[in-house]
N, C-alpha and C positions, 0 to 999 in steps of 0.2 A: 354358235358350236361351241368353242373351247371357250368354258364357264370355270370360274374358281371358282372349288367344292373343297371341303378337309377331306383333302387324299394322302395315300404316301408317295414320296416322291421316286426315281428313278435307285436309289440307293435305298429303300422301303423303309425310310425316315417318314414318321410323321410329320408333316408340314404345320407348321404351329400360324394362328389367325394372322401374327404382323407378317409372316412370309408372304401368305395368303395375300393379301394387303397388296402388299410391293409386287409381287406377280401381275397381277389383274393391274396397278398401274402399268407395268412392261406391256403388256395387251392392249392397254389403252392408248399408250405412246407416251406417257406420261414421262417415267423414267426414263434408265437404260443409256448404253452410250447413244444411241440417236433415240427422237424425241417424237411422236406425231405433231404438237404443234410447237414445238421449240426448246426452248430453256423451260423447264419448267420442276415442279418440287417432286425429290426422288421417293417420297411418300404421300402425295396429295388426298390420296384414296384418305389415308390413314388421318392426315390432315381435318378432309371434312369430317370424318367419325370424331373426331377428339372436338373440332371446334363446332361442328353446323350441327350433326345427324341426331341430338340430344334434344333435341329442338324442333326440327323439320324433317325428322322423322316417326316426330311421339306427335305428330297431328296440330302442331303448331299451325297457323295462318303465316308464309303460305306454307303448303306440306310440300314433300321432295314432288309431289308427280307436277304441281302449279309451278315450282321452278323449273320442270324441265321444260314446262311449255313457255319460258321465258327467253328472250336470245339472251346469247352472251354478253352484246354490250348493256343489258340494264342489268344482267347478276352484275357486272364488274362494277358498274357506277354505282351503285350500294352500296358494294363493299368497300369501294374506294374515298368516295365522298358521297354519300348516301344516307340514309338510315341504320343501315349495319354496319357504317363505319367504325363505328365506338367499337362494337365487339368484335370486328374485324380488324384491332390496330395491331394487337400483336403478327398477324398476319403479313406476308411479304407481297409486296404488290403482282413479282412473279407467281406467288402461290393463288392470288386473289382471280388473277385471270386464266390459271390451270382449274380453278374448282370452278370458272364460271363455263368455260369448254367440256369442263369435265362432267357438268349439271346441264347444257342446253348440244351439245354435238356436235359444235363446228368449234373455230378460232373462232374469237375475240376480233372484229374486223370495223372496229372504231369508223375509220377513214375511208370504210368501202374499195380498199386496193383492188380488191377481188373481179370487181364491174371490169366491164368488156369498153366503157364510155373511157377507161384510164389504159388503155393498149394503144399501141402504135399502130397495130394492122387492117385497119377497117377493111371489108370491103366495099366492094362499089351497090351498087342498087339494084344490081340484078335480079328478075324475079327468080320465085322456086318454080320449077317444072313439077311435073308430076309426077313425088317420090316412088311410086310405082312404076312407072312408064320406062324405070334404068334398074342398073341391079343395083341390089342392094342386099344390109345386112340387118336386120329388124329384131330388137330384143334380145333374148338372150340367147337363145338356140339358132335362129336365121331361121326355122320353121314351126309350123306348130309343134313339132314334134320332137322339138328340144334334140335333134339330133347333132347340129352345131358341125353341120357338113358344109359347103359353101359346093355347090357346081361349076365344073368350068364356066358354063357359058358367064357365070356371075361374077366368079373368081377373078378370070384374063389372067390367072396366074398357072401356070403349069410348070411341072415337077422338074423340069428340066431347067425352067428360067428363075426359080428360088436361087439355088448358085449365088445369083448375078444380083439376090435384093441389096439395097445399097441405102442411109439413110438421104432423106429427100427432105423431110423438114420435122422440127421440134416444137411443141409447145410448152408455155412453165405453168403452173395452178399457181397462181399469187395466192399468199399465206396460206400456204398449202407445204406439208410437210406426207403427206400420203396420198397415193395416186392410185383406184380403188375401181373407180365408174370404167365400166367395157361401153367404148363407143360404138352408139350406133350409126350406117351409115345408109342414106335414102335421099335422092334427086339431086347427089354430088353433092352431099353436104352432111358434115358428121355434125353430131351430137351427143354432148359426154355431161357426166355429173360429175362433181368435185368433194374432196371434203371440206373444203373452204367455202361448200354451202350454198354456189354458185353448177348451174347449167348454161353449157355453153353451147354455141350455134356456130361454126367454123367450115369452112370451105375445105371438103378431102383432098381439092388438088395442093392448095398451096399453102391451107393453114390461114389464112386471114379468118379474122375474128365479123359475125352477123350482129350477134343481141349474147348475153348474158342474160339470165335468170334469177333472183337470190331465193332461193327457196328458206324454211324455218329451220332448217337441220342442214348437214349435213348430206351428199345426193352419193350412195353407191350401189345404188341399180345402175341397171342398163335403161335402156329405154325405148318405146313399142312404140310405135309410128301409127296412123290410122288412118281412116280416111275422111272428109273434108266432117265436122258437124258446127254447130252455133251458128248467128248469123250478123254478119255474111258470112256463107261455110269458108272454114278454115282447115286444112288438115292439122288434125292433131297430136301432141307428143303427151303419151301416159308415162308419170315416173314419181317415185315415190322416194322419204327422207327417210333420215334414224332416226325420228317423232312420230312415224306409223304415217305422217302424211304422205296424199295420194293427190297428182297435179293433174291436169289437160292443159299440155301449153300448146298454143298458136303455135305451129312450126313458122311462122312467117320474122313473127315479134318476138315471139317469149311470151306473150302473153299471158297471166289466165286465161283459161277459160271456165272452169268450174275447177273447184279446189274441197277434198273433202279429211277428213278423220277415220283411219282404219282401227285406231286401237287406243283407246286411254288410258290404257293400264302405265303405268310407269315403268318405263327398258323397253314399252312397245319402238317396232322398228322393223322399218319394211329393208329387206336385200336384196332380195329377188324381179327381176323385170315383172311389170304386170304383161301377166297375157293377154291379149285381144283376138278374140272371136264374135264374128254375127253380131257383131250390135253389143257386146259386153266386154266388159275387162275384169279382169279377174285377178284379185293382187293378194299375196301368200304375206302374213305376217309373224314376224320373228321376235324374238327379245333378247335381250342383256341383264334381263332383275335379277337373276339370278346371280351376277356376277357384283362382287366387290360389294356383299351388302354390311352396313354396318350393323354392331348388336343392336341398334334401336329402330331397326326396317322388319317392317312383318312381312316376309318371303315365304310361300310365293304366293299371286293370283292368277300371275298371269296363265293362256290358252292359246298354243297354237290357232294360226284359224286359217280362212281362204273367205274373202268379199267378193262378190261381185257385184259392181256397179253396171249400170245403163251408161254405156260409155260415153254418150250425148248429150247426159246432163249430168251429171255424176250420182242420182239417186240409187243408194242402194236397194240391189233385189234378195240378194239376201247375204248371210254368215253362216258360215259350217265351224265349229270349233273341234280342234286333230280330239280332244279330252271333250267330251259329251258331261259332263259330270260336275257340279257347279265346285268352285276349292272349296272348303271348308275347315272349320279351326281343328289341329291337330294335335297341338302342344303348345307349351310354353316355356319361353327360354329361361337365364337366370336371370336376363333384365326385365321380366315378367314382358314382356314379347310374343304376340300369338306368333305360331308359324300355321303355312297352312296348305292343303294338298287335296287333291291329286293338281300337279299344277305341270305346267314345260310342252312339249309335244312341238315345239315353234317349228315354223316351213323357214326352210332357208334358199330354199328353190323354187325357179318359176315355173306357175304349173304346166304341164303338157296336155294338148288337147287330144282327144280320142274323137273323131267329127260319127266316126259308125258306129259306135257304142254310144255317144250321149255323154263323155266322161271325161273328168279330167284327173290326171294323178299329180300328186305332191308325194314327196318322201317328207318325215320328220325328225325331229331332233326325240331324244330321252325327258324322261319325266323329272322336274328339281325335284321335288318331294316327294313324298310317299304319302298315298300307294301307288302300286309299281301300274301303270295303265300300256293294255295292250293294242294301242292304238300311237303310240310313242315305238321310235326305232321301226317303222313300218314304213310299208306306199300304202296310200287309202286311197279308193276311186272314188269319185263325188259327180254328181249329177250333173250336165250340165244346165238344164234347165230351174231345177228344183232345190241343189244344193245336199238334195238328201245324199246321205254315206251312202255307199252299195256294196262295200266291203274294203279291209281289209289286210294284209298281209305284214306281220310283224317280221323281223328277219333275227332280232336281238332283244329276250324278253329282260327283264329286272335291271334295267338300264335307270340308276334312280338318282338325282345328282348330290341328295342329303346323303350318302352309304358309300363308304371306305373303298368296296367292292367298284363302283360303276365305273363301267370300263371309258364312257362317253363314247358310243358310235353312234355320232348321228347323222343321218343323212342329208348333208349337205347342196351332191349334186343332183341335181334335175334327171327325170325317169327318161328314158329315149324309148320313144314307140316306133317301133320299125316291122318293114315287111319282111317275112323268108321266101326263098326262092320257090317254096311249096305252097304259099298263100297264105297260109298262117302270118299270125302278128307276133312278136317278143315284144316284152316290157325290158331293156337292158338297166340293170341297178346297180352302181359299185356305191362302195360305203368307207366310213372311217374305219372300218373293221379289219380293210385290207380284202376284202372278198367282195367276189362281182357277182350279181347273178340274171340268170334269162324264167324272167315269169311269163308263166301265161296269161293273157288279159280274159279268153276266154273262161276260165275255170279257175275265177276269183286268187289272181295272181301266185299260185301254185308252182314250183321252182320247177325247169325246166332244168336249170343244168345249175352250175356252182364252180367258180374258179376262183383261185386266191391269185391274189397280184400283189402283197403285201405281208406286213407283218401284224398292223394296226394298230394302233395306240390316239391317243386323245390328239398329236397331232399326226396321222398316220391312216394307209389305203387312200383311200379320194377324199379330197377335202371340199373341192365345189364342183370337178366338172369331166366328166367321160363325152367322147363323142363317135358316132359311127357313122360308116359310107353303107354302102348296099350289102356288105359282106361280113362286115369286123371292125369289132368296137374297139378303139385307143383307150387306153385306161390309167390313167395317171398313179404313183404312189409318191407319198409325203415320207411319213414315218422319221421325220428329222429326230426326234426321241433316240434312235439307235444312234443318231455319230456321223460325222462326214461318210464312212468306210463302206455304210448300210444304211443309205437311207437314196430316197429316189427311185427311178424304176419306170422304164414305160411299157403295158403288153397288150400286144396285138390280140385278141377275143374273136375266135370265130360265133356269130351271131348265132348257126344253127344250133352249136352243139356244146360249146363253150372252152373248146381246146384253145391251148393256146398257140397262135399263130407263128411270134417271137416275143423275147421277151431283153427290153436292154436297158443296161444303168448308165448312168453319167459317171464322167472320170472324178476318180475321189481326188476330191482338191488339194494340196500342198497346205493348203494351213490349218489348227490345228488350237485355234483359239476358241473362245465360246461356243458353242456347239447352232446357235442361234444365227449366228454371222456367216459360219463356214459351209455348213451343212446343204447338198442340193437338192432339198428336198424338190418331189414337182407336186408341189398345191395349187398352184393355179389350172384353170380350167384350162380344156387343148382343144387344136381346133381343126380339121381337115378336109382338104379340098383332094384331086383326084393325083393321086399320086405321094401326098405329102403329107405330114400330120406334128402340128406345131405344138412344143412346150415348152414354159420355164421355169427357173430355179429361185427358189428363195435367196440363193447364191448369186442372182444377178444374170443370168443367162437364157438368151433366147435360144430352141435350138427348130431344125427343122429335119423330120425323120422320115426315109423311105416307107412309104407303106407296102412295100415287097418284103424287106426284111432289118427296118428299122435303122440301117446305116445311115451317120448323120451329114445329111446333106448343106447345112450351113449353120449359122454362129454368130451369135451378138453380145456382147459382153455389157452391160448397162453399170454395173455396179461402181456403182460413188462418181462417174464419171458428172462432170459439168458440160449442158449441150446450149450452145444457141442457138437463141429459142426467135421463132418467127414473130412474138410477141414482149420480147425484148425483158420477159423474164428469169432472173436467173434460177437454172432448174438443175436437178441432178437426177441421176438414177441410183433405181438401186433394187432390190428385191421382187423379180415375178409371183403376184400371185394372186387369188383370187378370180377377176375376170380372166379369159383367154382372149387374143388376136381376134381381131375380124378381117374380114380379106375380100375384097371389092374392087373390080375393075383394074384388076393391074398391082393392086398396094394393099397393106399391110400395116393397121392399126393395133398398138399396143401402150399399153400402161406400165409403168415402172416405178414403183416405190410402195408397193403395199405394206409398211409396216406393222404386219399383224402376229403379234406372238412373240415378240422379239426381234421379229426378219428388218428388215433395214428400210426406214423409210426416200422416197422420195415425192417428186412432184411433177413428173414430164411423160406428156405425151409423145411418142415414136411414129413416125409414119415411115414406111419403107414404099421403095420400087424399083425399077427395074430401069435402068440405060436404055 
């Protein structure tokens, strides 16, 4: 989504390469007032470029792609005491760890402190009940249409009860200072990934821990659960990590049932929940290849894609790229490094299933490099069975990352498919441009309506997710670049004609410090139950709004607060960003502390209920 590229600042000044590198370092949490991994070098990307990239980005062995497949522990050991120690003698130990984490995608965890075996709150040996026999929140959107709507029967929470929500328990993610995995709840258990590289299985009622699984990199995607596979049959969990690895895990033990790599391109990652339908697993692939590239790195060869697997075996069935053309050599930079294109079209959102039309829908990001491609910043429809691209509808054209005019209007939010009162279907799409659309799935995504819900910017409009009930879409707005007085906002938009039923903005905060830590941008995905819609802000406040008129029913401020956790881990709240809350059986679960783009990191999972 947000990527570092030569651009003009808000005041119109052209950013220098060194400035861009520092901004990227802030983005990945390596610098700034709070960091993703703890104390780290304030210019770690620049440090890597000066000390490492001349060799490792110039096709030495191992090259950057090989380094990114290594564990952070292996990279750190090599820099600290291994064969690279001589070359790294001028780099501090903190910088060595930060470089290892920058390349590998998760914190150094030499002592395995993230493992559930080291926690004090182990559950008993109670068996897993059929996850589909009880209320659940499965995957990203709670259903195949990615509505993010939880009906009353599963929510177990009414709008009248919402003001009575209180914190029941908190779980701290060890060795992590960013919380960005959306909880999945099924069979009374909660499954969640973390940027420390672990997946955890907890008891949804009290937070005790059943098991943990250590992935090869950080896990930010929500988890999807499916019917039993393997021999003996075991309920399967499906999840991806930031090295684009896909895992099928036993829901009972956390053991691997199968694993695949969805894309070996350097920087490829999985941010979206895999979508499971009729025995097939659909995985969307995104990338940060265009971020923080050094002068010796050949960029860009990545193309977004959707990969279909046999859910039982992990066998790849098909792959569809969002950009059909294979990247070609474009030009040579001053350092004689080849640049490639077309590239980009990352898919940051979870695929939406249209069973009636045998299609899946995804939104794409912008082009990384020229030439511009008409399947970027677009909604594309792919045949469920064959992977054939059936149609695409571009919403913003000529959005190319290596040009100074690029607006960076990625579609990060999943497409929502809903049925109107007259029997017709509508696709609801909200974008970083600050514009929401109603598209006709029967006429190749032809716009039915269009509604402005925000100013739009690189960190504007809808970043991660809208929600919709039977009649209304609820669309959050970020616009952090507009400053504390103009950022944020939530719009209720009619599904049939796009008219606004209401629009509310968060209170202007008293703080007037650095924008990133002050603005109440509503970047996190929103969640709706009958009568109430939940929306978090980047300045750490989660609110519930009435679906009738948008008045606030309840709020909770987590920013900078320390929490006593059930697993004994020191935990602190931060920004609400990325995923939204999940609501199941009278409980609300949400992570606090996604330190994205200068927002405030944290490492806590919060569980609320009604007395």
